[in-house]
The first five atom37 places (N, CA, C, CB, O) and aatype in JSON, in Angstrom:
{
  "aatype": [12, 15, 9, 1, 8, 16, 14, 19, 16, 9, 6, 14, 13, 15, 5, 10, 10, 6, 12, 6, 16, 11, 0, 13, 2, 10, 18, 15, 15, 18, 19, 6, 11, 10, 11, 3, 3, 6, 10, 9, 5, 12, 13, 3, 13, 9, 1, 11, 5, 6, 11, 7, 8, 12, 6, 9, 0, 6, 11, 10, 9, 6, 10, 19, 5],
  "atom_mask": [
    [1, 1, 1, 1, 1],
    [1, 1, 1, 1, 1],
    [1, 1, 1, 1, 1],
    [1, 1, 1, 1, 1],
    [1, 1, 1, 1, 1],
    [1, 1, 1, 1, 1],
    [1, 1, 1, 1, 1],
    [1, 1, 1, 1, 1],
    [1, 1, 1, 1, 1],
    [1, 1, 1, 1, 1],
    [1, 1, 1, 1, 1],
    [1, 1, 1, 1, 1],
    [1, 1, 1, 1, 1],
    [1, 1, 1, 1, 1],
    [1, 1, 1, 1, 1],
    [1, 1, 1, 1, 1],
    [1, 1, 1, 1, 1],
    [1, 1, 1, 1, 1],
    [1, 1, 1, 1, 1],
    [1, 1, 1, 1, 1],
    [1, 1, 1, 1, 1],
    [1, 1, 1, 1, 1],
    [1, 1, 1, 1, 1],
    [1, 1, 1, 1, 1],
    [1, 1, 1, 1, 1],
    [1, 1, 1, 1, 1],
    [1, 1, 1, 1, 1],
    [1, 1, 1, 1, 1],
    [1, 1, 1, 1, 1],
    [1, 1, 1, 1, 1],
    [1, 1, 1, 1, 1],
    [1, 1, 1, 1, 1],
    [1, 1, 1, 1, 1],
    [1, 1, 1, 1, 1],
    [1, 1, 1, 1, 1],
    [1, 1, 1, 1, 1],
    [1, 1, 1, 1, 1],
    [1, 1, 1, 1, 1],
    [1, 1, 1, 1, 1],
    [1, 1, 1, 1, 1],
    [1, 1, 1, 1, 1],
    [1, 1, 1, 1, 1],
    [1, 1, 1, 1, 1],
    [1, 1, 1, 1, 1],
    [1, 1, 1, 1, 1],
    [1, 1, 1, 1, 1],
    [1, 1, 1, 1, 1],
    [1, 1, 1, 1, 1],
    [1, 1, 1, 1, 1],
    [1, 1, 1, 1, 1],
    [1, 1, 1, 1, 1],
    [1, 1, 1, 0, 1],
    [1, 1, 1, 1, 1],
    [1, 1, 1, 1, 1],
    [1, 1, 1, 1, 1],
    [1, 1, 1, 1, 1],
    [1, 1, 1, 1, 1],
    [1, 1, 1, 1, 1],
    [1, 1, 1, 1, 1],
    [1, 1, 1, 1, 1],
    [1, 1, 1, 1, 1],
    [1, 1, 1, 1, 1],
    [1, 1, 1, 1, 1],
    [1, 1, 1, 1, 1],
    [1, 1, 1, 1, 1]
  ],
  "atom_positions": [
    [[124.23, 111.45, 161.37], [124.87, 110.84, 162.58], [124.19, 111.4, 163.83], [126.43, 111.13, 162.62], [124.14, 112.59, 164.12]],
    [[123.62, 110.29, 164.6], [122.83, 110.72, 165.8], [123.65, 110.49, 167.09], [121.47, 109.92, 165.89], [124.49, 109.59, 167.14]],
    [[123.41, 111.25, 168.07], [124.16, 111.17, 169.31], [123.2, 110.42, 170.26], [124.61, 112.64, 169.88], [122.08, 110.85, 170.52]],
    [[123.69, 109.31, 170.74], [122.91, 108.42, 171.61], [123.2, 109.03, 173.12], [123.41, 106.75, 171.42], [124.31, 109.38, 173.51]],
    [[122.05, 109.08, 173.84], [122.17, 109.47, 175.16], [122.36, 108.23, 176.06], [120.97, 110.27, 175.55], [121.59, 107.27, 176.06]],
    [[123.51, 108.33, 176.84], [123.84, 107.27, 177.77], [123.34, 107.76, 179.13], [125.41, 106.93, 177.76], [123.59, 108.89, 179.56]],
    [[122.59, 106.83, 179.81], [122.16, 107.22, 181.16], [123.41, 107.44, 182.07], [121.2, 106.11, 181.79], [124.44, 106.77, 181.98]],
    [[123.21, 108.4, 182.9], [124.42, 108.75, 183.78], [123.88, 108.58, 185.27], [125.01, 110.38, 183.48], [122.83, 109.12, 185.62]],
    [[124.61, 107.84, 186.1], [124.21, 107.7, 187.48], [124.93, 108.86, 188.29], [124.58, 106.22, 188.04], [126.01, 109.34, 187.96]],
    [[124.23, 109.23, 189.36], [124.79, 110.23, 190.29], [125.95, 109.78, 191.08], [123.78, 110.67, 191.22], [126.75, 110.59, 191.54]],
    [[126.06, 108.49, 191.26], [127.05, 107.92, 192.23], [128.53, 108.56, 192.07], [127.12, 106.31, 191.99], [129.13, 109.03, 193.03]],
    [[129.06, 108.52, 190.75], [130.49, 109.06, 190.67], [130.54, 110.52, 191.16], [131.04, 109.0, 189.16], [131.48, 110.93, 191.84]],
    [[129.5, 111.28, 190.82], [129.57, 112.73, 191.18], [129.4, 112.87, 192.7], [128.44, 113.57, 190.41], [129.97, 113.77, 193.31]],
    [[128.65, 112.03, 193.27], [128.49, 112.06, 194.8], [129.73, 111.66, 195.44], [127.36, 111.13, 195.3], [130.04, 112.13, 196.54]],
    [[130.52, 110.75, 194.8], [131.76, 110.35, 195.36], [132.82, 111.5, 195.2], [132.22, 109.04, 194.7], [133.63, 111.79, 196.07]],
    [[132.72, 112.09, 194.02], [133.54, 113.29, 193.75], [133.27, 114.35, 194.79], [133.26, 113.86, 192.34], [134.23, 114.84, 195.39]],
    [[132.07, 114.73, 195.02], [131.76, 115.69, 196.06], [132.27, 115.36, 197.5], [130.32, 115.84, 196.1], [132.77, 116.19, 198.26]],
    [[132.08, 114.08, 197.76], [132.65, 113.62, 199.12], [134.11, 113.78, 199.23], [132.34, 112.14, 199.38], [134.63, 114.28, 200.23]],
    [[134.85, 113.32, 198.1], [136.24, 113.52, 198.19], [136.8, 114.93, 198.17], [136.8, 112.83, 197.19], [137.87, 115.18, 198.73]],
    [[136.08, 115.84, 197.53], [136.38, 117.31, 197.48], [136.19, 117.9, 198.79], [135.53, 118.05, 196.49], [137.03, 118.66, 199.27]],
    [[134.99, 117.54, 199.45], [134.67, 117.97, 200.76], [135.69, 117.52, 201.85], [133.32, 117.49, 201.09], [136.08, 118.29, 202.73]],
    [[136.08, 116.29, 201.74], [137.25, 115.86, 202.67], [138.52, 116.56, 202.52], [137.57, 114.44, 202.48], [139.25, 116.82, 203.48]],
    [[138.79, 116.9, 201.2], [140.1, 117.66, 201.02], [139.88, 119.0, 201.48], [140.61, 117.69, 199.55], [140.84, 119.51, 202.06]],
    [[138.71, 119.77, 201.34], [138.5, 121.07, 201.83], [138.62, 121.01, 203.33], [137.16, 121.64, 201.38], [139.31, 121.86, 203.9]],
    [[138.03, 120.1, 203.99], [138.08, 120.02, 205.37], [139.57, 119.78, 205.98], [137.13, 118.93, 205.76], [139.97, 120.29, 207.03]],
    [[140.28, 118.97, 205.21], [141.65, 118.74, 205.52], [142.44, 119.97, 205.53], [142.23, 117.81, 204.59], [143.1, 120.29, 206.51]],
    [[142.39, 120.72, 204.4], [143.17, 121.97, 204.25], [142.61, 123.03, 205.21], [143.12, 122.51, 202.77], [143.37, 123.92, 205.61]],
    [[141.33, 122.99, 205.59], [140.84, 123.91, 206.57], [141.42, 123.66, 207.88], [139.41, 123.86, 206.66], [141.72, 124.61, 208.61]],
    [[141.6, 122.44, 208.24], [142.19, 121.99, 209.55], [143.62, 122.53, 209.57], [142.16, 120.36, 209.72], [144.05, 123.0, 210.63]],
    [[144.36, 122.5, 208.52], [145.73, 122.92, 208.47], [145.8, 124.46, 208.72], [146.37, 122.54, 207.09], [146.57, 124.96, 209.53]],
    [[144.94, 125.16, 207.97], [144.89, 126.62, 208.11], [144.58, 127.04, 209.5], [143.89, 127.21, 207.2], [145.08, 128.07, 209.95]],
    [[143.75, 126.27, 210.23], [143.48, 126.66, 211.64], [144.65, 126.31, 212.57], [142.2, 125.97, 212.15], [144.75, 126.9, 213.64]],
    [[145.54, 125.38, 212.2], [146.46, 124.92, 213.16], [147.88, 125.57, 212.9], [146.51, 123.38, 213.13], [148.72, 125.68, 213.8]],
    [[148.09, 125.99, 211.62], [149.46, 126.52, 211.31], [149.71, 127.87, 211.95], [149.66, 126.65, 209.8], [148.8, 128.63, 212.28]],
    [[150.95, 128.12, 212.1], [151.47, 129.44, 212.63], [152.12, 130.29, 211.52], [152.52, 129.2, 213.78], [152.09, 131.52, 211.55]],
    [[152.68, 129.6, 210.6], [153.52, 130.2, 209.47], [152.63, 130.84, 208.46], [154.41, 129.1, 208.75], [151.89, 130.15, 207.76]],
    [[152.68, 132.16, 208.36], [151.89, 132.79, 207.38], [151.91, 132.38, 205.95], [152.19, 134.04, 207.43], [150.91, 132.39, 205.24]],
    [[153.12, 132.02, 205.55], [153.28, 131.55, 204.17], [152.58, 130.27, 204.01], [154.74, 131.4, 203.77], [151.9, 130.07, 203.01]],
    [[152.72, 129.39, 204.93], [152.0, 128.04, 204.84], [150.57, 128.21, 204.93], [152.42, 127.08, 205.94], [149.82, 127.48, 204.27]],
    [[150.11, 129.15, 205.73], [148.59, 129.44, 205.88], [148.04, 129.83, 204.5], [148.29, 130.67, 206.97], [147.02, 129.34, 204.01]],
    [[148.82, 130.77, 203.92], [148.42, 131.25, 202.6], [148.29, 130.22, 201.47], [149.38, 132.24, 202.19], [147.36, 130.24, 200.66]],
    [[149.29, 129.29, 201.48], [149.41, 128.2, 200.66], [148.2, 127.28, 200.75], [150.63, 127.51, 200.99], [147.51, 126.96, 199.78]],
    [[147.99, 126.88, 202.04], [146.92, 125.9, 202.27], [145.54, 126.58, 202.15], [147.07, 125.24, 203.68], [144.56, 125.89, 201.88]],
    [[145.44, 127.85, 202.33], [144.18, 128.58, 202.02], [143.93, 128.62, 200.67], [144.16, 129.93, 202.5], [142.78, 128.43, 200.27]],
    [[144.92, 128.87, 199.81], [144.76, 128.82, 198.35], [144.29, 127.52, 197.84], [146.0, 129.14, 197.68], [143.43, 127.49, 196.96]],
    [[144.83, 126.41, 198.36], [144.43, 125.08, 197.97], [143.01, 124.8, 198.41], [145.39, 124.04, 198.55], [142.22, 124.19, 197.68]],
    [[142.68, 125.25, 199.64], [141.3, 125.07, 200.22], [140.26, 125.78, 199.34], [141.23, 125.63, 201.7], [139.13, 125.3, 199.19]],
    [[140.66, 126.94, 198.76], [139.68, 127.78, 198.05], [139.43, 127.06, 196.7], [140.21, 129.31, 197.84], [138.32, 127.1, 196.17]],
    [[140.53, 126.35, 196.11], [140.4, 125.52, 194.94], [139.41, 124.38, 195.26], [141.78, 124.98, 194.49], [138.48, 124.07, 194.51]],
    [[139.68, 123.78, 196.42], [138.81, 122.58, 196.82], [137.33, 122.97, 196.79], [139.19, 122.05, 198.28], [136.47, 122.23, 196.31]],
    [[137.07, 124.19, 197.34], [135.7, 124.8, 197.47], [135.16, 124.89, 196.01], [135.73, 126.29, 198.22], [134.06, 124.42, 195.72]],
    [[135.93, 125.48, 195.15], [135.47, 125.47, 193.7], [135.18, 124.11, 193.11], [0.0, 0.0, 0.0], [134.22, 123.94, 192.36]],
    [[136.0, 123.16, 193.44], [135.74, 121.71, 192.95], [134.4, 121.25, 193.56], [136.97, 120.66, 193.42], [133.57, 120.66, 192.87]],
    [[134.22, 121.52, 194.82], [132.92, 121.08, 195.46], [131.7, 121.79, 194.69], [132.91, 121.48, 197.1], [130.66, 121.16, 194.51]],
    [[131.82, 123.08, 194.26], [130.72, 123.64, 193.66], [130.55, 123.02, 192.29], [130.86, 125.13, 193.6], [129.41, 122.88, 191.85]],
    [[131.54, 122.65, 191.62], [131.47, 121.98, 190.28], [130.77, 120.67, 190.49], [132.92, 121.74, 189.64], [129.85, 120.35, 189.73]],
    [[131.15, 119.91, 191.48], [130.56, 118.53, 191.74], [129.12, 118.78, 192.01], [131.27, 117.73, 193.0], [128.31, 118.03, 191.46]],
    [[128.68, 119.74, 192.78], [127.35, 119.98, 193.12], [126.48, 120.38, 191.8], [127.32, 121.08, 194.22], [125.32, 120.0, 191.67]],
    [[127.06, 121.08, 190.98], [126.38, 121.46, 189.62], [126.25, 120.25, 188.84], [127.21, 122.53, 188.76], [125.19, 120.08, 188.23]],
    [[127.21, 119.33, 188.77], [127.21, 118.09, 188.08], [126.03, 117.17, 188.64], [128.62, 117.41, 188.25], [125.3, 116.54, 187.87]],
    [[125.9, 117.13, 189.95], [124.81, 116.38, 190.53], [123.46, 117.02, 190.17], [124.98, 116.3, 192.07], [122.5, 116.32, 189.84]],
    [[123.38, 118.34, 190.22], [122.15, 118.91, 189.68], [121.75, 118.56, 188.19], [122.27, 120.36, 189.8], [120.59, 118.37, 187.85]],
    [[122.74, 118.51, 187.43], [122.55, 118.29, 185.95], [122.02, 116.76, 185.81], [124.02, 118.55, 185.08], [121.16, 116.45, 184.98]],
    [[122.59, 115.88, 186.65], [122.31, 114.53, 186.46], [120.95, 114.1, 187.05], [123.4, 113.75, 187.02], [120.32, 113.15, 186.59]],
    [[120.56, 114.82, 188.07], [119.27, 114.52, 188.75], [118.08, 114.84, 187.79], [119.13, 115.37, 190.1], [116.92, 114.66, 188.16]]
  ]
}
């Protein structure tokens, strides 16, 4: 049984990186504006997750190129 290689375009991963970057920026703006420490911690946690997602998307783009 052979595995066929299917060409992969970079576009979906570029879109993914763009979405994750927008989410990161959104949560960053909340962290900068909020006064409640608990909310700041929650949004900062989510922001850090988005940063990780951005790094994954960047790695996927590198693999596809």
